[in-house]
C-alpha positions in Angstrom: 20.8 -12.2 -2.8 17.7 -10.5 -1.7 16.8 -7.2 -3.4 16.7 -5.5 0.0 20.4 -5.9 0.2 21.0 -3.8 -2.9 21.2 0.0 -2.5 18.0 1.5 -3.8 19.9 4.1 -5.8 21.5 1.3 -7.8 18.1 -0.3 -8.4 16.6 3.0 -9.7 19.7 3.5 -11.9 19.2 0.0 -13.4 15.5 0.8 -14.2 16.5 4.1 -15.9 19.2 2.3 -17.9 16.8 -0.5 -18.9 14.1 1.9 -20.1 16.6 4.1 -22.0 18.2 1.1 -23.7 14.8 -0.3 -24.9 13.8 3.2 -26.1 17.0 4.0 -28.0 17.5 0.6 -29.7 13.8 0.1 -30.6 13.2 3.6 -31.9 16.4 4.5 -33.6 18.1 1.2 -34.5 15.3 -1.1 -35.5 12.0 0.6 -36.2 13.1 4.0 -37.4 15.2 2.7 -40.4 12.5 0.0 -41.1 9.9 2.8 -41.6 12.0 4.7 -44.1 13.8 6.9 -41.5 13.0 8.0 -38.0 12.1 11.6 -39.1 9.7 10.6 -41.9 6.0 11.3 -41.4 5.2 7.6 -41.8 7.6 6.6 -39.1 6.4 9.4 -36.8 2.7 8.3 -37.1 3.5 4.7 -36.3 5.8 5.5 -33.5 3.8 8.3 -31.9 1.7 6.1 -29.6 4.8 4.4 -28.2 6.7 7.7 -27.8 3.8 9.4 -26.0 3.6 6.5 -23.6 7.4 6.7 -23.1 7.1 10.4 -22.1 4.3 9.5 -19.6 6.5 6.6 -18.3 9.5 8.8 -17.7 7.6 11.7 -16.1 5.5 9.6 -13.8 8.5 7.4 -12.8 10.5 10.6 -11.9 7.6 12.0 -9.9 6.9 8.8 -8.1 10.6 8.6 -7.1 11.0 12.2 -5.8 7.5 13.0 -4.4 7.1 12.6 -0.7 4.3 10.0 0.1 3.1 12.1 3.0 3.6 11.8 6.8 1.7 12.7 9.9 1.7 16.4 10.6 3.3 17.4 13.9 0.7 17.5 16.7 -2.1 15.9 14.6 -4.9 14.3 16.7 -8.2 12.7 15.8 -11.3 14.9 16.4 -12.3 15.5 20.0 -15.5 13.4 19.6 -13.3 10.4 18.6 -10.8 10.8 21.5 -13.7 11.4 24.0 -16.6 9.2 22.9 -20.0 9.3 24.6 -20.2 6.7 27.3 -23.6 5.7 26.1 -22.3 4.6 22.8 -21.6 0.8 22.8 -18.1 -0.3 21.8 -18.0 -2.9 19.1 -15.8 -5.9 19.5 -12.6 -5.3 17.5 -13.1 -1.6 17.1 -11.2 -0.1 20.1 -10.3 3.4 19.2 -7.7 5.6 17.4 -4.4 3.9 16.6 -1.2 5.3 18.1 2.4 4.9 16.9 5.0 4.4 19.6 7.8 4.9 17.2 6.6 8.3 16.1 5.0 9.1 19.5 1.8 10.3 17.7 -1.6 9.3 16.7 -2.0 7.6 13.3 -4.3 9.2 10.7 -6.7 6.9 8.9 -5.0 4.5 6.5 -1.5 5.3 7.6 1.2 2.8 8.6 4.7 3.0 10.0 7.5 2.2 7.5 10.7 0.8 8.8 12.7 2.0 5.8 11.4 5.6 5.9 11.3 5.7 9.7 7.9 7.4 9.8 4.2 6.9 9.5 3.2 7.2 5.8 -0.2 8.5 4.8 -2.3 6.0 3.0 0.7 3.7 2.7 0.6 1.1 0.0 4.0 -0.4 0.2 7.7 0.5 0.2 9.0 0.0 -3.3 12.8 -0.5 -3.9 12.3 -0.1 -7.6 11.4 3.5 -7.0 13.6 4.0 -3.9 10.6 5.5 -2.1 7.5 4.6 -0.2 4.2 4.5 -2.2 1.6 6.5 -0.3 -1.0 9.2 -0.6 1.4 11.8 -2.2 2.7 9.6 -5.0 0.4 6.7 -5.5 -1.3 8.4 -8.5 2.1 8.7 -10.2 2.9 5.1 -9.4 -0.4 3.9 -11.0 0.2 6.0 -14.1 3.8 4.7 -14.4 2.6 1.1 -14.2 0.0 1.5 -16.9 2.4 3.5 -19.1 4.9 0.7 -18.9 2.2 -1.8 -19.9 1.0 0.2 -22.8 4.4 1.2 -24.1 5.9 -2.3 -23.9 2.8 -3.9 -25.5 2.9 -1.6 -28.4 6.6 -1.8 -28.8 6.5 -5.6 -28.7 3.8 -5.5 -31.5 6.0 -3.4 -33.7 9.1 -5.5 -33.1 7.2 -8.7 -33.9 5.9 -7.1 -37.1 9.5 -6.2 -38.0 10.7 -9.7 -37.2 8.0 -11.2 -39.4 9.1 -8.9 -42.3 12.7 -10.0 -41.9 11.8 -13.7 -42.0 9.7 -13.2 -45.1 12.6 -11.3 -46.8 15.0 -14.1 -46.0 12.7 -16.7 -47.5 12.1 -14.7 -50.7 14.8 -15.1 -53.5 13.8 -11.7 -54.9 15.2 -9.7 -52.0 18.8 -8.9 -52.5 19.2 -6.9 -49.3 19.7 -9.0 -46.3 19.2 -7.8 -42.7 22.2 -7.9 -40.5 22.6 -10.5 -37.8 23.1 -7.8 -35.3 19.6 -6.3 -35.9 18.1 -9.8 -35.5 20.0 -10.2 -32.2 18.8 -6.8 -31.0 15.2 -7.6 -31.9 15.3 -11.0 -30.1 17.0 -9.6 -27.0 14.6 -6.7 -26.8 11.6 -9.0 -27.1 12.9 -11.1 -24.3 13.4 -8.1 -22.1 10.0 -6.7 -22.9 8.4 -10.1 -22.2 10.0 -10.2 -18.7 8.9 -6.6 -18.0 5.3 -7.3 -19.1 5.2 -10.4 -16.9 6.5 -8.7 -13.8 4.7 -5.3 -14.2 1.6 -7.1 -15.5 1.1 -8.7 -12.2 1.4 -5.3 -10.5 -1.0 -3.8 -13.1 -3.7 -6.4 -12.6 -3.5 -6.3 -8.8 -3.4 -2.5 -8.5 -6.3 -2.2 -11.0 -8.3 -4.4 -8.5 -7.1 -2.3 -5.6 -8.0 0.9 -7.4 -11.5 -0.3 -8.1 -12.0 -1.6 -4.5 -10.6 1.7 -3.0 -7.9 -0.1 -1.0 -4.2 -0.2 -0.7 -2.0 -3.3 -0.8 -1.9 -3.3 3.0 -5.6 -2.8 3.3 -6.2 -5.7 1.0 -4.4 -8.0 3.4 -6.3 -6.3 6.3 -9.7 -6.9 4.7 -8.9 -10.5 4.2 -8.0 -10.9 7.8 -11.1 -9.0 9.0 -13.4 -11.1 6.9 -11.8 -14.2 8.4 -12.4 -12.8 11.9 -16.0 -11.9 11.2 -16.7 -15.4 9.7 -15.3 -17.0 12.8 -17.4 -14.7 14.9 -14.5 -13.4 16.8 -15.4 -9.7 16.2 -18.6 -7.9 15.3 -19.4 -7.5 11.6 -17.7 -4.5 10.1 -17.3 -3.3 6.5 -14.3 -1.7 5.0 -15.3 2.0 5.2 -13.3 3.5 2.3 -14.8 1.5 -0.6 -17.2 4.1 -2.0 -17.9 2.5 -5.4 -15.7 1.9 -8.5 -16.0 5.3 -10.1 -15.5 7.3 -6.9 -12.6 5.0 -5.8 -10.8 5.9 -9.0 -11.6 9.6 -8.6 -10.1 9.5 -5.1 -6.7 8.6 -6.6 -6.6 10.0 -10.2 -8.9 13.0 -9.8 -12.5 13.8 -10.4 -12.1 14.6 -14.2 -11.8 11.4 -16.3 -10.3 13.5 -19.1 -7.3 14.3 -16.9 -6.7 10.8 -15.4 -3.6 10.4 -17.6 -2.2 13.9 -16.7 0.5 13.7 -14.0 -1.0 15.2 -10.8 -1.3 14.2 -7.2 -4.4 12.7 -5.6 -7.1 15.2 -4.3 -7.3 15.8 -0.6 -4.9 16.2 2.2 -4.3 12.5 3.1 -5.8 12.9 6.6 -9.5 12.6 5.7 -11.2 10.2 3.3 -14.8 9.8 2.0 -16.5 6.8 3.6 -19.6 4.7 3.0 -22.9 6.2 4.2 -23.9 5.4 7.8 -20.3 4.4 8.8 -19.5 4.6 12.5 -17.3 7.7 12.9 -14.9 5.6 15.0 -14.3 2.9 12.3 -12.1 5.0 9.9 -9.8 6.0 12.8 -9.5 2.5 14.2 -9.3 0.3 11.1 -8.3 -2.5 10.9 -10.3 -4.3 13.7 -8.2 -6.2 16.2 -8.4 -9.9 17.0 -9.5 -10.1 20.6 -7.1 -13.0 21.3 -4.2 -10.6 20.5 -5.3 -8.1 23.1 -5.2 -10.3 26.2 -7.4 -9.8 29.3 -6.5 -6.8 31.5 -6.3 -6.9 35.3 -9.7 -5.2 35.6 -11.4 -7.7 33.3 -10.0 -10.6 35.4 -11.3 -9.0 38.6 -14.7 -8.4 37.0 -14.9 -12.1 36.0 -14.0 -13.3 39.5 -16.2 -10.9 41.5 -18.9 -10.3 38.9 -18.4 -6.6 39.3 -19.9 -4.3 36.7 -17.9 -1.2 36.3 -17.7 1.5 33.6 -17.1 0.5 30.0 -13.8 1.3 28.2 -14.6 4.8 27.3 -11.5 6.9 27.9 -8.1 7.1 26.2 -5.0 8.0 28.2 -2.2 10.3 27.2 -0.5 7.6 25.2 -3.6 6.8 23.2 -4.5 3.5 24.9 -8.0 2.7 25.9 -8.5 2.4 29.6 -11.3 2.4 32.2 -12.2 5.3 34.5 -10.9 4.0 37.9 -12.2 5.4 41.2 -10.4 5.1 44.6 -12.9 2.4 45.6 -11.9 0.5 42.4 -8.3 0.7 43.3 -8.8 -0.5 46.8 -10.9 -3.5 45.5 -8.1 -4.3 43.1 -5.4 -4.2 45.8 -7.5 -6.5 48.0 -7.8 -9.0 45.2 -4.1 -8.8 44.4 -3.1 -9.4 48.0 -5.3 -12.5 48.2 -4.0 -14.0 45.0 -0.5 -12.7 44.8 0.9 -15.6 42.7 -1.8 -15.2 40.1 -1.1 -11.5 39.5 2.6 -11.1 40.2 3.5 -12.5 36.9 1.2 -10.3 34.9 2.9 -7.8 32.6 1.8 -4.2 33.5 1.4 -3.6 29.8 -1.5 -5.9 29.8 -3.5 -3.3 31.7 -3.6 -1.2 28.6 -4.6 -2.0 25.1 -1.7 -1.4 22.8 -3.1 -0.6 19.4 0.2 -1.1 17.7 1.2 -4.6 18.9 -2.2 -5.9 17.8 -2.1 -4.2 14.4 -1.8 -6.3 11.3 1.8 -6.2 10.3 3.7 -8.8 8.3 7.1 -7.7 9.5 6.6 -6.4 13.0 10.0 -6.7 14.8 8.6 -6.2 18.3 5.3 -8.0 18.4 5.0 -11.5 19.9 1.6 -12.2 18.5 0.9 -14.4 15.5 1.4 -12.8 12.2 0.2 -13.8 8.8 2.9 -13.8 6.1 0.7 -15.0 3.2 0.8 -11.7 1.3 4.4 -10.8 0.2 5.4 -8.8 -2.9 8.9 -9.6 -4.2 9.3 -6.2 -5.8 8.4 -4.3 -2.6 8.2 -4.5 1.2 5.8 -2.7 3.4 6.5 -2.5 7.1 4.1 -1.3 9.7 6.0 -1.4 13.0 5.3 0.7 16.0 
């Protein structure tokens, strides 16, 4: 059975029960008595690092679950200069203008994607995580990162203490001088807890490694896939060279998520900013942040106007205007319309079968999306996370 079929509330409840079980049995049943009593100073000193990480784990998990990831404000639009670019500015292949979501009937802010589970465009969407019962986006990504690293630190230190206790028990059983023997129940609890911790470290460790990489590169999970596809398109010379605009250096990338003060990186707080604007590399084309990722030209299809131009060698205006739905179109004069009608009347069969939607560029159908329910274009499903699913469907 796929994890998507399980109600998210049950998954979250399972995570809470698992964390609570490991905490209670490890702290109070195994390690506390082994250190002379849980309330002794010696036990408190040894268990303090693990318990501090446990508090961070609980707090950040709770905040990641209940905090809204952020959505597009009602009536939001890109700046006027982006919606109405200067006609003299050349349009780069693949960079075609601000993205528009047909599901939400609104423009998409930079780095946002539409989530099928949440039914809205999520700001700086990373993925939809069933283990949190929430989308991971701009509003709660910092809590998610702290939660992942708290799990790694807490489980690693707890496993070290349990292995130390197991070694002591085995030494006592070998020595004839020790009259007190450890119960079989404690041995079973230690072995079972070590197995659970090993599974958690393996699964969460993959997340920790990958999101450390994403944090340093200033990208989300979705943008990592988009960057790979863009690099492939550039290498095949299908689009003009373009760099990922939001990678502003390791340190500044971390600060954009965890805050500008390194001393407070572990303190639970949201990311700085409003989720609508982001720092970009110097000398970045202003249009690139609003149109990332670049589109593969083969996914766009030639429009009627482009076909007419190819046949008649007619040079009209460039694609410089966006219509009311956010699609990029040409400025068409009455003379242009008459010319188009003449061509259509001559070659009726050729144009009768054309889909009217081909006249416009649909920024949604061409967008990189591993689970787009409506698009007919090729999709790349090479990047799939078992513990989460992100969906960008328009």
